[in-house]
N, C-alpha and C positions, 0 to 999 in steps of 0.2 A: 658630101657634107649633109648631115642630118639636121632637120628643123624641129626643135622642141617647141611644142605648142602648149600654151596655158590658157585656161578659161578665166576671164576676168569678171564676167557678169552674165547671168541668165535672166533675160527680160520676161515680163509677164506675157502669157500667150495671147495671140491675136486672131487665130483662125476661127472660122465659123462653119467649117465643113461638117455636115451632119451625115451619119451613116447608120446602118443597121448592124447589130451584133447580137449574139446569143445572151439570153437571160436564163435563170433557173427554170426548171420544169418545162423545158421545151418551148419557151417563149422567145420572142424577139423584141428588142428595145432599140430606141434611138439614142445615140450618143454624139457628143461634139468632140472633134479631134483637136486638141491643143497644138499650136505651132509656136515654138519659142524662138526668138532671136537670141543667139548665144554669142557674146563678144569675146574674141580671143586676142592674144597679144600680137600674133603674126600668122600669116598663111603663106603657102608657097607662092612665088611670083606668078605662076601660071593659073592661079585659082582666085576666085572671088568668094566662093561659098562652098561649105561642106554640108550636105544633107545627111542627117543621121537619124535613124528611126528603127523601131522594133515593135513586135506584137500588135500589128495592125490587123487584128482578127475580126474583120467585118466586111461588109459589102455595101456598094452604093444602093440607095433607096429605089432608084428607077431602073427599069430594064436597060441594058442586059444584066444588071446586078453584078458588075465586075468586082473582083477582090479590091478591098480598100487600097492596097498598095499600088495597084494600077492607076487608080483615080488620083492618088497623091502624086505619082510620077508625072502625070499629065497636067495636073493643076499647077504644080510648081514650075513646070516648064514655061508657062506664060508669065511668070513673075521674076525669074532670074535668068542669067545668061548660062544656059545649060552647057555650053562649050567650055565654060570656066568653072564648072561645079563638079566636085567629086561626091560619091555616094558611099556611105557605110551602112550596111544592113546587118542588124544584130538578131535576126531570126524571128520566127513565128508570124507568117503572113497568110495563113490559111483560115478560112471560115467555110463551113458547108454551104451548099447552094441556097438554102432557106435562111441561113444565119440564125439558126435556132437550136444548135447543139453545142454546149460548152465542151471545150477540149477536143474538138474534132481535128483530125489530121488529114493532110492531102497535098496535092501538087501545087507548088508555088512558082513554077516556071514562068508563068505570065507576068508575075510581079518583077522577077529578076530581069526578064526581057524588057519590060517597060522602062526600068531605070537604065539598063545597059544601052538601050537604043537612043535615049535622049541625052545622056550626060557624059561628061568627059571620061570618067571611069566609074565602075561599080565594083566594090569589094565587100565581102561579108561572110557571115556564118549562117548555118541552118539552126533553127530552133528545134525543140523536141516534138513539134507538131508539123514540121515541114518535110516535104518530099520533093526531090528534083528528078524528073525523068531522065535528064542528061545534062551535058554541059550547056551553058548559055553563052552564046557568042558575045565577046567584049565584056564579060563579067568574070570575076575571079572569086571562087569559093575557097575559104580558108578552113583548114582543120589540122592545126599543128604547125603550119608553115608561117614564115615571115618573108615579106617582100618589100620592095621599095618603089614608091610612086611619088614623083614630083618632089623628091628629097625627103619624104617621110617614110620611116620604117614602120610597117604595119604587120602585126601578127594577130592570129585569131584561132579560136577553138569552137567548133560546132557542138551543139547538143548540151547536155547537162550531166551532172553526177547522178548516177542511179544504178539499177540492176542491169548488168551486162546482158545483152540479148534483146532488150526492148529498143524501140526506135530512138536512135541518137542518144544513147546513154553510155557512160563510161564509169567504171568503178572509181572510187575516191583516189586511190593511189595512182592509177594510170592518168587520171585527169590532172592531178597536181604535178606529177612528173613532167607532163607535156607543157603545162603552164610555166613550170620552173625553167625549162629549156628555152621557151620563148622569151621570158624575162631576162635570162642570162645574155641574150643577144642584144640587149639595150634598145628595145623598140621605142618609138615615139608614141604609138597608139596600139592598144590591145583591144580587139573586138571579141567579146564573149556573149553567149546568150544568157548564161546563168549569172545572176547578180551576186556580188559579195554581200555578206551581212554587214549591218551597221549596228551601233549600240542603241539605236532607237527602235522600238517595236514596229513602227510604221515603215521602216526601211528593212524589209525582209530580204533574206538571201542566205548564202552559204558561208559560215564562219571560217571554214578551212581556206577558202579562196581569199577571204579578207586578210587572214593571218599571213598568208604567203605574200600578198601585195604589200602589206605593212612592213615587211622586212626586205623588200627589194628596192631597186633604184626607182626614183620617181617616174611615173608614166601616166598617160591619159588612158583610162579604161572606159570603153563604151559597152553597155550591157542592157539587158531587158529581163524578161521572164517573170520578175516580181515587180509589181507597180509600187513606185514611191511617189507620195504627194509632191515632194520637192525633188527635182531631178539631180542635183549636184551635191556631192560631199567632197571634202579634202581630208586625206589622212595626214598624220603627223609627219610622215616622211616626204610630203609634197605630192604624193599620188592623188590625182583627181579622178573621181568616178562619176560618169554621166549616165544616168539611167533613163533610157528613152522608151521604156515600156508604154505603149498606147499614146505616144506623142511623137511629134516631129520637131527636131532641133535644126536650125539653120545657123551654122557657125560662120561668123564673119569677122574680119580683122577690124580692130578699133580704127577710128578715123585719124 
């Protein structure tokens, strides 16, 4: 039995976690990481919380200057029941060691391990700046597959649409064919790195992905890659898109 989940409310962020990230011209800046509580109509019986995040391309301010995703995994562990919390990672968790180079690419194994070690399960996709040296124990990387966890069918595609041969790029036709196969399997959640476009200029993304989602069955899409000031939109067919670029969302069932 599958569990269709709908978002009812995205609350204002409350986090005060400060980190270092790259700025133009080889500079480093401080930013605050927003953490939203997201209320959904239902969760699996085995779970209290979904942690959903992407594009944590920064490092902690103090030594040893861990990747931001590692810090988030540890910080949240002290605030929620990790044994009853699942994790969805939507890609791009690398920042260079000095956090002063925009668009740097590198290994994110430590971020995946941090979440996989602490939480009930960790499932996700790679972004176009991510590399994994190998498989991470207790974590599941998706790239065209669909699986079931705690009654939820979850599919995902790593990377973005782009010129074949570059890191984690697929040509448009191949990407859309893969997404269409996933959607035909009637998933409850689809995890993408690349954002679908929206009709507002501040909600950037790919219009071809948006068009395919608009003519498919309703689904909850988690994505990143392009920052949206407001994280949630709903399409006319009932599909909801939660953009978690540079933010953390904690999905919890309504009281």
